[in-house]
C-alpha positions as CSV (number, residue, x, y, z in Angstrom):
1,X,0.0,0.0,0.0
2,X,1.4,3.5,-1.1
3,X,0.6,6.8,0.5
4,X,0.7,9.7,-2.1
5,X,1.6,13.2,-1.0
6,X,-0.5,15.9,-2.8
7,X,-0.5,19.7,-2.8
8,X,-2.7,22.4,-4.6
9,X,-1.3,24.6,-7.4
10,X,-2.1,28.2,-8.4
11,X,-2.2,29.0,-12.1
12,X,-3.3,32.3,-13.7
13,X,-3.0,34.3,-16.9
14,X,-1.9,37.9,-17.2
15,X,-3.3,39.3,-20.5
16,X,-5.5,37.7,-23.1
17,X,-4.8,34.1,-23.7
18,X,-5.5,30.5,-22.7
19,X,-3.7,27.8,-20.6
20,X,-4.1,24.1,-21.5
21,X,-4.5,22.2,-19.3
22,X,-5.2,24.8,-16.6
23,X,-4.4,23.1,-13.3
24,X,-5.3,26.2,-11.3
25,X,-6.8,25.1,-7.9
26,X,-6.2,21.4,-8.5
27,X,-4.4,19.1,-6.1
28,X,-1.4,17.4,-7.8
29,X,0.8,14.6,-6.7
30,X,4.1,15.8,-5.2
31,X,7.2,14.8,-7.2
32,X,5.2,13.9,-10.3
33,X,6.0,15.7,-13.5
34,X,3.4,17.9,-15.3
35,X,3.2,20.4,-18.2
36,X,1.0,23.3,-19.3
37,X,0.9,25.2,-22.6
38,X,0.1,29.0,-22.9
39,X,-1.8,30.0,-26.1
40,X,-2.1,33.8,-26.8
41,X,-5.5,35.3,-27.8
42,X,-6.1,37.1,-31.1
43,X,-3.9,40.2,-31.4
44,X,-1.8,39.1,-28.4
45,X,1.5,37.2,-28.0
46,X,2.9,35.1,-25.2
47,X,6.0,36.5,-23.3
48,X,6.9,34.1,-20.5
49,X,5.9,32.1,-17.5
50,X,6.6,33.7,-14.1
51,X,6.1,32.4,-10.6
52,X,7.9,29.5,-8.8
53,X,10.3,29.7,-11.7
54,X,10.6,31.7,-15.0
55,X,10.7,30.4,-18.6
56,X,10.0,31.9,-22.0
57,X,8.9,28.6,-23.4
58,X,5.2,28.5,-24.2
59,X,5.0,24.9,-22.7
60,X,5.9,24.8,-19.0
61,X,7.3,21.5,-17.7
62,X,7.4,21.2,-13.9
63,X,7.6,18.7,-11.1
64,X,4.9,19.1,-8.6
65,X,6.0,20.5,-5.2
66,X,4.4,22.2,-2.4
67,X,3.3,25.9,-2.8
68,X,3.8,26.1,-6.6
69,X,2.4,29.2,-8.4
70,X,2.7,30.0,-12.1
71,X,1.5,33.0,-14.3
72,X,1.3,32.9,-18.1
73,X,2.0,36.4,-19.4
74,X,0.4,37.7,-22.6
75,X,0.9,41.2,-24.1
76,X,-1.7,42.9,-26.4
77,X,-0.1,43.8,-29.7
78,X,-3.2,45.2,-31.4
79,X,-4.2,48.9,-31.3
80,X,-7.9,49.7,-30.7
81,X,-10.1,51.1,-33.4
82,X,-11.8,54.5,-33.0
83,X,-14.3,56.7,-35.0
84,X,-16.3,59.9,-34.6
85,X,-19.8,59.2,-36.0
86,X,-21.8,62.5,-35.9
87,X,-19.2,65.0,-37.3
88,X,-17.6,65.3,-40.7
89,X,-14.9,67.7,-41.8
90,X,-16.2,71.2,-42.6
91,X,-19.6,70.5,-41.0
92,X,-21.5,73.7,-39.9
93,X,-23.2,73.8,-36.5
94,X,-25.5,76.5,-35.3
95,X,-25.6,75.6,-31.6
96,X,-22.9,76.6,-29.1
97,X,-23.0,73.3,-27.3
98,X,-22.5,70.1,-29.3
99,X,-22.4,66.4,-28.1
100,X,-19.8,64.6,-30.2
101,X,-20.4,60.9,-30.5
102,X,-18.4,57.9,-31.7
103,X,-17.5,54.2,-31.4
104,X,-14.4,52.3,-30.2
105,X,-13.5,48.7,-30.1
106,X,-10.5,46.4,-29.2
107,X,-9.5,42.8,-29.6
108,X,-9.3,42.5,-25.8
109,X,-10.4,45.3,-23.6
110,X,-10.9,49.1,-24.0
111,X,-9.5,51.4,-21.4
112,X,-10.8,54.9,-22.3
113,X,-11.4,57.5,-25.0
114,X,-9.8,60.9,-24.6
115,X,-10.4,64.1,-26.6
116,X,-9.1,67.6,-26.9
117,X,-11.0,70.7,-28.3
118,X,-9.2,73.6,-29.8
119,X,-5.8,72.8,-28.2
120,X,-7.2,72.6,-24.7
121,X,-6.6,69.9,-22.1
122,X,-7.1,66.2,-22.9
123,X,-10.4,65.0,-21.3
124,X,-12.0,61.6,-20.9
125,X,-15.1,60.9,-22.9
126,X,-18.0,59.0,-21.3
127,X,-19.6,55.6,-22.1
128,X,-22.5,53.5,-20.9
129,X,-21.5,50.3,-22.7
130,X,-17.7,49.8,-22.2
131,X,-16.7,52.2,-24.9
132,X,-18.6,50.5,-27.7
133,X,-20.3,54.0,-27.9
134,X,-18.9,57.1,-26.4
135,X,-19.8,60.8,-26.2
136,X,-18.4,64.1,-25.0
137,X,-20.0,67.6,-24.5
138,X,-18.2,70.3,-26.4
139,X,-18.6,74.0,-25.8
140,X,-17.8,75.6,-29.2
141,X,-16.4,78.9,-30.2
142,X,-17.6,80.9,-33.2
143,X,-15.7,80.0,-36.3
144,X,-13.5,76.9,-36.9
145,X,-13.3,74.3,-34.1
146,X,-10.9,71.4,-34.0
147,X,-11.3,68.2,-32.1
148,X,-8.7,65.5,-31.5
149,X,-9.6,62.1,-30.1
150,X,-8.2,58.6,-29.7
151,X,-9.0,55.4,-27.9
152,X,-6.7,53.4,-25.5
153,X,-6.9,49.7,-24.5
154,X,-6.0,48.2,-21.2
155,X,-2.6,47.2,-22.5
156,X,-1.8,50.8,-23.2
157,X,-2.2,50.5,-26.9
158,X,-3.7,53.6,-28.5
159,X,-5.6,54.1,-31.7
160,X,-4.7,56.6,-34.3
161,X,-5.6,60.1,-33.3
162,X,-8.7,61.3,-35.2
163,X,-8.7,65.0,-36.1
164,X,-11.8,67.0,-37.4
165,X,-12.2,70.6,-38.2
166,X,-15.8,72.0,-38.3
167,X,-17.6,75.3,-38.1
168,X,-19.7,76.8,-35.3
169,X,-21.8,79.5,-37.1
170,X,-23.8,82.1,-35.2
171,X,-27.5,82.5,-36.3
172,X,-30.2,85.0,-35.8
173,X,-33.8,85.3,-36.7
174,X,-34.5,87.5,-39.7
175,X,-37.6,89.7,-39.7
176,X,-39.2,90.5,-43.1
177,X,-42.0,93.0,-43.6
178,X,-43.9,94.4,-46.6
179,X,-45.6,97.7,-47.0
180,X,-48.2,97.5,-49.8
181,X,-48.9,94.3,-51.7
182,X,-46.2,92.0,-53.1
183,X,-44.3,88.8,-52.6
184,X,-40.7,87.9,-51.4
185,X,-38.8,84.9,-52.6
186,X,-37.4,83.0,-50.9
187,X,-39.4,84.1,-47.9
188,X,-36.9,84.1,-45.0
189,X,-39.3,85.7,-42.6
190,X,-38.6,84.4,-39.1
191,X,-36.0,82.0,-40.4
192,X,-32.7,81.5,-38.5
193,X,-29.9,82.6,-40.8
194,X,-26.1,82.5,-40.3
195,X,-24.7,85.7,-39.0
196,X,-22.0,87.0,-41.5
197,X,-23.2,84.9,-44.4
198,X,-24.5,86.4,-47.6
199,X,-28.0,85.8,-48.8
200,X,-30.3,87.1,-51.6
201,X,-34.1,87.7,-51.8
202,X,-36.3,89.0,-54.6
203,X,-39.4,91.2,-54.3
204,X,-42.2,91.1,-56.8
205,X,-45.1,93.7,-56.7
206,X,-48.7,92.5,-56.8
207,X,-51.0,93.7,-59.6
208,X,-51.6,97.5,-59.4
209,X,-48.4,98.0,-57.3
210,X,-44.8,98.8,-58.1
211,X,-41.6,98.0,-56.0
212,X,-40.0,101.1,-54.6
213,X,-37.1,100.0,-52.3
214,X,-35.8,97.9,-49.5
215,X,-35.2,99.4,-46.0
216,X,-33.3,97.8,-43.1
217,X,-33.0,98.2,-39.4
218,X,-29.4,99.0,-39.9
219,X,-30.3,102.2,-41.8
220,X,-29.3,101.2,-45.3
221,X,-31.7,101.2,-48.3
222,X,-31.6,99.5,-51.7
223,X,-33.6,100.1,-54.9
224,X,-32.8,96.7,-56.3
225,X,-35.6,94.3,-56.3
226,X,-33.2,91.3,-56.1
227,X,-31.5,92.2,-52.8
228,X,-28.1,90.7,-51.6
229,X,-27.3,91.2,-47.9
230,X,-25.1,89.8,-45.2
231,X,-27.0,88.4,-42.2
232,X,-26.5,90.3,-39.0
233,X,-28.0,90.1,-35.5
234,X,-31.5,91.6,-35.1
235,X,-31.7,92.4,-38.8
236,X,-35.0,93.6,-40.1
237,X,-35.8,94.1,-43.8
238,X,-38.8,95.8,-45.3
239,X,-39.9,95.6,-48.9
240,X,-41.9,98.7,-49.9
241,X,-44.5,98.5,-52.6
242,X,-46.4,101.5,-53.9
243,X,-50.1,101.3,-54.9
244,X,-50.5,102.8,-58.4
245,X,-54.2,101.9,-58.9
246,X,-57.0,104.3,-58.1
247,X,-60.1,102.9,-56.3
248,X,-63.5,102.9,-57.9
249,X,-66.8,104.2,-56.4
250,X,-70.5,104.0,-57.4
251,X,-73.7,105.4,-56.0
252,X,-76.2,102.5,-56.1
253,X,-79.6,103.8,-55.0
254,X,-79.9,107.1,-57.0
255,X,-80.4,107.8,-60.6
256,X,-80.3,111.1,-62.4
257,X,-83.6,113.0,-62.1
258,X,-85.0,110.6,-59.5
259,X,-87.8,112.1,-57.5
260,X,-87.8,111.7,-53.7
261,X,-90.6,112.9,-51.3
262,X,-88.9,112.5,-47.8
263,X,-86.8,115.2,-46.1
264,X,-84.0,112.7,-45.2
265,X,-82.5,110.4,-47.8
266,X,-79.8,107.7,-47.1
267,X,-77.5,107.5,-50.0
268,X,-75.8,104.1,-50.6
269,X,-73.1,102.8,-52.8
270,X,-70.0,100.6,-53.2
271,X,-66.3,101.1,-53.5
272,X,-63.5,98.8,-54.4
273,X,-59.7,98.9,-54.7
274,X,-56.8,96.5,-55.6
275,X,-55.7,96.8,-52.0
276,X,-57.9,98.6,-49.4
277,X,-60.3,101.5,-49.4
278,X,-59.6,103.8,-46.5
279,X,-62.6,106.1,-46.6
280,X,-65.5,107.4,-48.7
281,X,-66.2,111.2,-48.8
282,X,-69.6,112.6,-49.6
283,X,-70.8,116.2,-50.4
284,X,-74.4,117.5,-50.7
285,X,-75.2,120.5,-52.7
286,X,-71.7,121.9,-52.6
287,X,-71.4,121.8,-48.8
288,X,-68.6,120.4,-46.8
289,X,-67.1,116.9,-47.5
290,X,-67.9,114.4,-44.8
291,X,-67.1,110.7,-44.1
292,X,-69.6,108.1,-45.1
293,X,-70.2,105.0,-43.0
294,X,-68.4,102.0,-44.4
295,X,-66.3,101.6,-47.4
296,X,-67.0,98.4,-49.5
297,X,-70.6,99.1,-48.9
298,X,-71.1,102.7,-47.7
299,X,-74.0,104.9,-46.7
300,X,-74.6,108.5,-45.8
301,X,-77.8,110.2,-44.4
302,X,-78.6,113.4,-46.3
303,X,-81.0,116.2,-45.3
304,X,-82.4,117.5,-48.5
305,X,-83.6,120.9,-49.7
306,X,-86.7,121.3,-51.8
307,X,-86.0,121.1,-55.5
308,X,-82.8,119.8,-57.1
309,X,-80.2,118.1,-54.8
310,X,-76.7,117.0,-56.0
311,X,-74.6,114.4,-54.3
312,X,-70.9,114.0,-55.0
313,X,-68.8,111.2,-53.6
314,X,-65.3,109.7,-54.0
315,X,-63.2,107.0,-52.4
316,X,-59.6,107.1,-51.0
317,X,-57.4,104.1,-50.6
318,X,-54.8,103.5,-47.9
319,X,-52.0,104.9,-50.2
320,X,-53.9,108.1,-50.7
321,X,-55.1,107.5,-54.3
322,X,-58.6,109.0,-55.0
323,X,-61.2,107.6,-57.2
324,X,-63.0,109.7,-59.7
325,X,-65.7,111.9,-58.1
326,X,-69.2,110.5,-58.9
327,X,-72.1,112.9,-58.8
328,X,-75.9,112.5,-59.2
329,X,-78.6,115.2,-59.2
330,X,-82.2,114.3,-58.2
331,X,-85.4,116.0,-57.0
332,X,-86.7,116.4,-53.5
333,X,-90.4,117.0,-53.9
334,X,-92.6,118.3,-51.0
335,X,-95.9,116.4,-50.8
336,X,-99.2,116.9,-49.1
337,X,-102.4,114.9,-48.7
338,X,-105.1,115.6,-51.2
339,X,-108.7,115.4,-49.9
340,X,-111.5,114.7,-52.5
341,X,-115.2,114.3,-51.8
342,X,-118.1,113.7,-54.1
343,X,-121.8,114.3,-54.0
344,X,-124.0,112.0,-55.9
345,X,-122.8,108.8,-57.5
346,X,-119.8,108.4,-59.9
347,X,-116.2,107.3,-60.1
348,X,-112.8,109.2,-60.4
349,X,-109.9,108.2,-62.5
350,X,-107.2,108.3,-61.3
351,X,-108.6,108.5,-57.8
352,X,-106.1,110.7,-55.9
353,X,-108.3,110.9,-52.8
354,X,-106.1,110.7,-49.6
355,X,-103.0,110.4,-51.8
356,X,-99.7,112.2,-51.1
357,X,-99.0,114.4,-54.2
358,X,-96.1,116.6,-55.0
359,X,-96.7,120.2,-54.3
360,X,-96.3,122.4,-57.4
361,X,-96.9,119.5,-59.8
362,X,-99.8,119.4,-62.2
363,X,-102.3,116.6,-62.0
364,X,-105.7,115.8,-63.5
365,X,-108.7,113.6,-62.6
366,X,-111.7,112.7,-64.7
367,X,-115.2,112.2,-63.1
368,X,-117.5,109.6,-64.7
369,X,-121.1,109.7,-63.5
370,X,-123.0,106.6,-62.5
371,X,-126.1,105.5,-64.4
372,X,-128.7,108.2,-64.1
373,X,-126.3,110.9,-63.0
374,X,-124.4,113.7,-64.8
375,X,-121.3,115.6,-63.8
376,X,-122.2,119.2,-62.9
377,X,-118.9,120.7,-61.7
378,X,-115.7,120.5,-59.7
379,X,-114.8,122.9,-56.9
380,X,-111.1,123.5,-56.2
381,X,-110.5,125.0,-52.8
382,X,-108.3,125.1,-49.7
383,X,-109.8,123.2,-46.7
384,X,-113.3,123.3,-48.5
385,X,-113.4,127.1,-48.3
386,X,-113.8,129.3,-51.4
387,X,-111.9,128.2,-54.5
388,X,-112.8,128.1,-58.2
389,X,-115.4,126.0,-60.1
390,X,-115.0,124.2,-63.4
391,X,-117.9,122.5,-65.3
392,X,-115.6,120.1,-67.1
393,X,-115.7,116.4,-66.2
394,X,-111.8,116.5,-66.1
395,X,-110.3,118.8,-63.6
396,X,-106.8,120.2,-64.0
397,X,-105.0,121.3,-60.8
398,X,-101.6,122.1,-59.4
399,X,-101.0,120.4,-56.0
400,X,-100.8,122.7,-53.0
401,X,-100.9,122.4,-49.3
402,X,-104.3,121.6,-47.8
403,X,-105.8,121.4,-51.3
404,X,-109.4,120.0,-51.4
405,X,-111.5,119.0,-54.4
406,X,-115.2,118.3,-54.6
407,X,-117.0,116.8,-57.6
408,X,-120.8,117.0,-57.9
409,X,-122.8,114.4,-59.7
410,X,-126.5,115.4,-60.3
411,X,-129.1,112.8,-60.2
412,X,-131.3,113.2,-63.4
413,X,-133.4,110.1,-63.0
414,X,-136.8,110.4,-61.3
415,X,-137.8,107.9,-58.7
416,X,-140.8,105.5,-59.2
417,X,-143.7,104.9,-56.9
418,X,-146.6,102.4,-56.8
419,X,-149.6,101.9,-54.5
420,X,-150.0,98.2,-54.2
421,X,-153.0,98.0,-51.7
422,X,-155.8,98.4,-51.5
423,X,-156.9,98.0,-55.1
424,X,-158.5,100.9,-57.0
425,X,-162.3,101.2,-56.3
426,X,-162.1,98.7,-53.5
427,X,-165.1,98.9,-51.1
428,X,-164.2,98.9,-47.5
429,X,-166.3,98.6,-44.3
430,X,-163.7,99.9,-41.9
431,X,-163.2,103.5,-40.8
432,X,-159.4,103.1,-41.2
433,X,-157.5,101.8,-44.3
434,X,-153.8,100.8,-44.5
435,X,-152.3,101.9,-47.8
436,X,-149.3,99.9,-49.0
437,X,-146.8,100.7,-51.7
438,X,-143.2,100.6,-53.1
439,X,-140.7,103.2,-54.1
440,X,-137.4,102.9,-55.9
441,X,-134.6,105.1,-57.4
442,X,-131.3,104.8,-59.1
443,X,-129.7,106.3,-56.0
444,X,-131.8,106.7,-52.8
445,X,-135.4,107.6,-52.0
446,X,-135.5,110.5,-49.6
447,X,-139.2,110.2,-48.7
448,X,-142.8,109.3,-49.8
449,X,-145.4,112.0,-49.5
450,X,-149.2,111.4,-49.5
451,X,-152.5,113.4,-49.6
452,X,-155.9,112.0,-48.7
453,X,-159.1,113.7,-49.9
454,X,-157.4,117.1,-50.6
455,X,-156.0,117.3,-47.1
456,X,-152.5,118.5,-46.5
457,X,-149.5,116.6,-47.9
458,X,-147.7,114.5,-45.3
459,X,-144.6,112.3,-45.1
460,X,-145.3,108.5,-44.9
461,X,-144.1,107.4,-41.4
462,X,-144.1,103.7,-41.7
463,X,-141.1,102.1,-43.5
464,X,-138.3,99.7,-42.5
465,X,-136.2,99.9,-45.6
466,X,-135.9,103.5,-46.7
467,X,-139.2,103.6,-48.5
468,X,-138.6,100.6,-50.7
469,X,-141.7,99.3,-49.0
470,X,-144.0,101.8,-47.2
471,X,-147.3,101.8,-45.4
472,X,-149.6,104.4,-44.1
473,X,-152.9,103.9,-42.1
474,X,-155.5,106.7,-42.6
475,X,-159.0,107.3,-41.4
476,X,-161.7,107.2,-44.2
477,X,-164.8,109.1,-44.7
478,X,-168.0,107.6,-45.8
479,X,-168.0,107.5,-49.6
480,X,-165.2,107.9,-52.0
481,X,-161.7,108.4,-50.5
482,X,-158.8,109.4,-52.9
483,X,-155.1,108.9,-52.0
484,X,-152.4,110.6,-53.9
485,X,-148.7,109.7,-53.4
486,X,-145.3,110.5,-54.9
487,X,-141.6,109.7,-54.1
488,X,-138.7,112.2,-53.7
489,X,-135.1,111.1,-54.2
490,X,-131.8,112.5,-52.7
491,X,-131.3,114.5,-55.9
492,X,-134.6,116.4,-55.5
493,X,-136.3,114.5,-58.3
494,X,-140.1,113.7,-57.9
495,X,-141.7,110.6,-59.2
496,X,-145.0,110.8,-61.1
497,X,-147.9,111.3,-58.6
498,X,-149.9,108.0,-58.2
499,X,-153.6,108.2,-57.4
500,X,-155.9,105.5,-55.9
501,X,-159.6,105.8,-54.8
502,X,-161.5,103.5,-52.4
503,X,-165.1,103.6,-51.1
504,X,-165.8,103.3,-47.4
505,X,-169.3,102.4,-46.2
506,X,-168.7,102.1,-42.5
507,X,-166.8,104.4,-40.3
508,X,-166.7,102.2,-37.2
509,X,-163.2,101.2,-36.2
510,X,-161.8,99.7,-32.9
511,X,-158.6,97.7,-33.4
512,X,-155.4,97.2,-31.3
513,X,-152.2,96.9,-33.4
514,X,-149.0,95.6,-31.8
515,X,-145.6,96.7,-33.2
516,X,-143.1,95.3,-30.7
517,X,-140.6,92.5,-31.6
518,X,-140.6,89.5,-29.2
519,X,-139.4,88.8,-26.7
520,X,-139.8,92.1,-24.9
521,X,-136.9,92.9,-22.6
522,X,-136.9,96.7,-22.3
523,X,-139.3,99.7,-22.3
524,X,-142.4,97.5,-22.0
525,X,-145.2,96.8,-24.6
526,X,-146.0,99.5,-27.2
527,X,-149.2,99.2,-29.2
528,X,-151.7,101.5,-30.9
529,X,-155.5,101.7,-30.9
530,X,-157.2,102.5,-34.2
531,X,-160.7,103.8,-33.6
532,X,-163.6,105.7,-35.1
533,X,-163.9,109.3,-34.1
534,X,-166.1,109.9,-31.1
535,X,-165.6,106.5,-29.5
536,X,-164.7,106.5,-25.8
537,X,-163.7,103.6,-23.5
538,X,-160.8,102.0,-21.7
539,X,-157.9,99.4,-22.3
540,X,-158.0,96.3,-20.2
541,X,-155.2,93.7,-19.4
542,X,-155.3,90.1,-18.3
543,X,-152.8,87.3,-17.7
544,X,-155.3,84.4,-18.0
545,X,-158.2,85.8,-20.1
546,X,-160.5,85.4,-17.0
547,X,-159.7,88.3,-14.8
548,X,-159.3,91.7,-16.5
549,X,-158.1,95.0,-15.1
550,X,-158.3,98.4,-16.5
551,X,-154.9,99.7,-17.8
552,X,-156.0,103.2,-19.1
553,X,-158.9,105.1,-20.7
554,X,-159.1,106.5,-24.2
555,X,-161.2,109.3,-25.8
556,X,-161.8,109.1,-29.6
557,X,-160.6,112.5,-30.5
558,X,-157.9,110.9,-32.7
559,X,-158.2,108.0,-35.1
560,X,-155.0,106.4,-33.7
561,X,-153.8,106.4,-30.1
562,X,-150.5,104.9,-29.0
563,X,-150.1,103.2,-25.6
564,X,-147.1,101.7,-23.7
565,X,-147.4,99.1,-20.9
566,X,-144.1,99.1,-18.9
567,X,-145.2,96.1,-16.8
568,X,-145.2,93.8,-19.8
569,X,-141.4,93.1,-19.4
570,X,-142.0,91.4,-16.0
571,X,-144.7,88.9,-17.2
572,X,-144.5,85.6,-19.1
573,X,-147.8,86.4,-20.9
574,X,-150.2,89.4,-21.0
575,X,-153.5,90.0,-22.9
576,X,-155.0,93.3,-24.0
577,X,-158.5,94.4,-25.1
578,X,-160.4,97.7,-25.9
579,X,-163.8,98.1,-24.3
580,X,-166.4,100.8,-24.9
581,X,-169.6,101.2,-22.9
């Protein structure tokens, strides 16, 4: 039986490479022989073994003993690679602070990236992924800036130094304005341009304008439409265009010779311009010029004078160009209300009654009579007082204040009258007879007159439709009774007198006649008693035809007596009778 002595061994690598086999940390048999071979990584080379003993051979042969340690040493022979990714030579930057960025790589291990700006101190860049990507904040100076940068690996190898020259250009915002209408190309308004750099812009006037000049905030001017300038801080340029077109104006609600009847007239019109109308001026009857209200559509209230009025107007644009002056003359005519009245029947053409006519202007009206009428005359007066008369059917007149005209139509047609009851020669037994008839006229019947037995002429009292139908109750004498009647119209014409005779053989008469309309609500019952002369008695009333009471007495001095019973309105029914002894 053998007892083997063993001990641990320590093996490590310094640099980039591999050890085969790698006995690091293993327990090996003391006094036994072993070997290890060092193989460098890509871009590296093996230098030697150090530790318990030193050898430059890549393969280390050793006899195991206590406390052995070995280190295989490799050195990096490759330089790292390096690039700046967001800058190129001659690039122009407009910000004072710039973050330069790039990449770096190595076959083994990067150490850092350093840079220098404009000959200043070398500084370390920063990274978040072991220098695969790096960045650095640069504070630039106006003009050319130079950056130098390189990468270093952990072996101390450095990349080639990368050098870039670039420009930091100052910029400022350009302000462009136009006065008048036109265009600017290219339009750099509010654009950020490089201070100190030359630019050019061209101005082009709009229709009706012409270019005059450029002005600047620096005090210089240029008459060249294509302008070349060097950008400066707070530079302002203005292109000036002059309006060469005159505006136009029209008056839209007036025509020459127009006649107007109100004291105040609102003139209206329109005005246009290739750019903008500033104002419209109006003048009435050579007075002062005043501003109208509005421009594109303008208006002006005018207080007129009787007779001819003249309105002049013109427009002014914002450049000061004036339109042609437009003028219109028209008439302000004073009017008054004409009053016309007519007597008789007829028509007027034209009918100016209650029309507002122009004072001082001549007019005419023709009167045409209705059937059965003739025109007699016209009266021309003031407020129906005085005046002159013309017999012509057509009246000529000049309108004046408070003028009044009256035309008279004369009725030349006689009315007609007939007696329809009783019949001629009729024999009657009553002392009273009711005569019935009709009357008509082409205009109106004014009245029907009658005469009985050579008595006085009297007006018929009983008619409900202006004598179209009329009645008259009269007392008769024994024997022949003759009634004569005629009609009178509103024109004073008489009808032919109509005559009717009846024979009465009995003069006794006692009859109550009621004239009220039912029901009776006010004033009571009115009735008449027709009786023969010399009869005396009394009127009785009853509500049941059984019990009668006396209402009043009568004496037969008249052939007709009228009574009124006020109590009749308070009863549902009431009976009347005439009683003689």
